C-alpha positions in Angstrom: 82.9 47.5 58.1 81.0 47.0 61.4 82.1 44.0 63.3 79.0 41.7 64.8 78.8 42.9 68.7 80.5 40.8 71.1 78.9 41.6 74.2 75.8 43.2 76.4 76.5 45.8 78.5 74.1 46.0 81.1 73.0 46.8 84.8 73.5 43.6 87.0 73.4 43.4 90.7 71.8 41.6 93.4 69.3 44.0 93.3 68.8 44.4 90.1 68.2 40.9 88.0 66.4 42.4 85.1 69.1 41.3 82.5 68.6 37.4 83.3 65.0 37.0 81.7 64.7 37.2 78.1 67.5 39.5 77.7 70.0 36.7 78.5 68.6 34.2 77.0 68.6 36.2 73.4 72.6 37.3 73.8 73.1 33.6 74.1 70.8 32.7 71.0 73.1 35.6 69.3 76.3 34.5 70.8 76.9 37.6 73.0 78.3 37.4 76.6 77.1 39.7 79.5 79.5 42.4 80.4 77.8 43.7 83.5 78.4 47.1 85.5 76.9 48.2 88.9 77.4 44.7 90.5 77.4 46.9 93.7 74.5 49.5 92.9 76.8 52.5 93.2 78.3 51.4 96.3 74.8 50.6 98.1 75.6 46.7 97.9 78.9 47.2 99.8 76.9 48.1 102.9 78.6 50.8 103.6 75.7 53.7 103.7 74.0 51.4 106.3 76.7 51.3 108.2 78.3 54.8 108.3 81.4 53.6 106.5 80.3 55.7 103.4 82.1 59.2 103.4 81.0 62.6 102.7 82.5 62.2 99.3 80.9 59.1 98.6 78.6 59.1 95.2 75.4 58.7 97.2 76.2 61.4 99.8 78.0 63.4 97.2 74.7 63.5 94.7 71.8 61.9 96.5 69.1 62.2 93.5 71.8 60.4 91.0 70.9 56.7 90.9 67.9 57.4 93.0 67.2 53.5 92.5 69.7 52.0 94.3 68.6 53.9 97.8 64.6 53.3 97.6 62.7 51.8 100.9 63.0 48.0 99.0 66.4 48.0 97.9 67.8 49.3 101.5 65.6 46.6 102.9 67.3 44.0 100.2 70.2 45.1 100.9 70.4 44.8 104.9 69.7 41.0 104.1 72.4 40.6 101.3 75.3 42.5 104.3 74.0 40.1 106.9 74.3 37.2 104.7 77.5 37.9 103.4 78.4 38.3 107.1 77.0 35.0 107.9 79.4 33.5 105.0 82.2 35.3 105.9 82.5 37.4 103.0 82.4 41.3 102.6 79.2 42.3 100.9 81.4 43.3 98.2 82.8 40.4 97.7 79.8 38.5 97.7 78.0 41.1 95.3 80.7 40.6 92.7 81.5 36.8 92.7 77.7 36.6 92.4 77.7 38.8 88.8 81.1 37.0 88.1 79.7 33.2 88.0 76.4 34.2 86.6 76.3 31.7 83.2 75.9 34.7 80.9 78.6 36.9 81.7 82.0 37.0 80.6 83.5 39.2 83.3 81.9 42.4 85.4 83.2 45.9 85.6 83.6 47.5 88.7 84.1 50.7 89.5 86.4 52.0 92.2 87.7 55.2 94.1 90.6 54.3 96.4 93.2 51.5 96.8 91.2 49.4 99.2 88.2 49.2 97.2 90.2 47.7 94.1 91.6 45.4 96.7 88.5 44.1 97.5 86.9 43.7 94.4 90.1 41.6 93.1 89.9 39.6 96.2 86.4 38.7 95.1 87.1 37.3 91.6 89.9 35.3 93.4 87.0 33.5 95.4 85.9 29.9 94.2 82.5 29.8 93.0 79.8 31.0 95.4 78.5 27.3 97.0 75.0 26.4 95.8 73.7 26.8 99.3 74.8 30.5 99.2 73.4 31.2 96.2 69.9 29.4 97.2 70.0 31.8 100.0 70.7 34.6 97.6 67.9 33.6 95.6 65.4 33.3 98.5 65.8 37.2 99.4 65.5 38.2 95.5 61.7 36.2 95.4 61.0 38.4 98.3 62.6 41.7 96.6 62.3 41.0 93.1 65.1 43.8 91.7 64.1 46.6 93.8 66.7 48.7 92.1 65.2 48.0 88.3 63.7 51.5 88.7 62.2 54.0 91.1 60.2 56.8 89.7 58.7 58.2 93.1 60.0 57.1 96.6 56.9 58.8 97.9 54.2 57.0 95.8 55.8 53.9 96.3 55.9 53.8 100.2 52.1 54.9 99.5 51.5 51.3 98.1 49.8 48.7 100.3 52.2 46.1 100.3 55.2 48.1 101.2 55.6 48.7 105.1 55.7 52.1 105.9 59.2 53.6 107.3 60.9 55.8 104.8 64.7 54.4 105.1 67.3 56.3 102.9 71.2 54.6 102.7 72.2 58.1 102.0 74.0 59.9 105.1 73.4 63.1 105.9 
């Protein structure tokens, strides 16, 4: 006997909100709750790759091609804005990203991945926060509307940079 599914694992982050459309509605209709992973976009949304806080052993420094969608030019630009917004609200970028995912109506919980006690503590602190204020969610949504899930997929950075709607400049969040 195989039991009916109870949850849907899906990538979900400030930089990848593709689940929020039809899939979230279908899950709700069939009684499934969201159980997302990737709320920190492989660590990118912590801001550590922007600030030099990433170590040589950090995931995207060890394997720059792994999850390249998190490091694309538009994802980096959106990440910079999310990091700045979190700081304006007195939050760490990780706290804001995890609390935002936690607060989505369709999610039951959020799967986090950590590699150090400090990261565990930051994730726990995010879950202890009160629900994010409406004003902060509105600011998050404004950033989203400008960048529209830039980490949902990235096939070829060079081709992306040729698009007429992309400002030139190939920034990569991976430290050398």
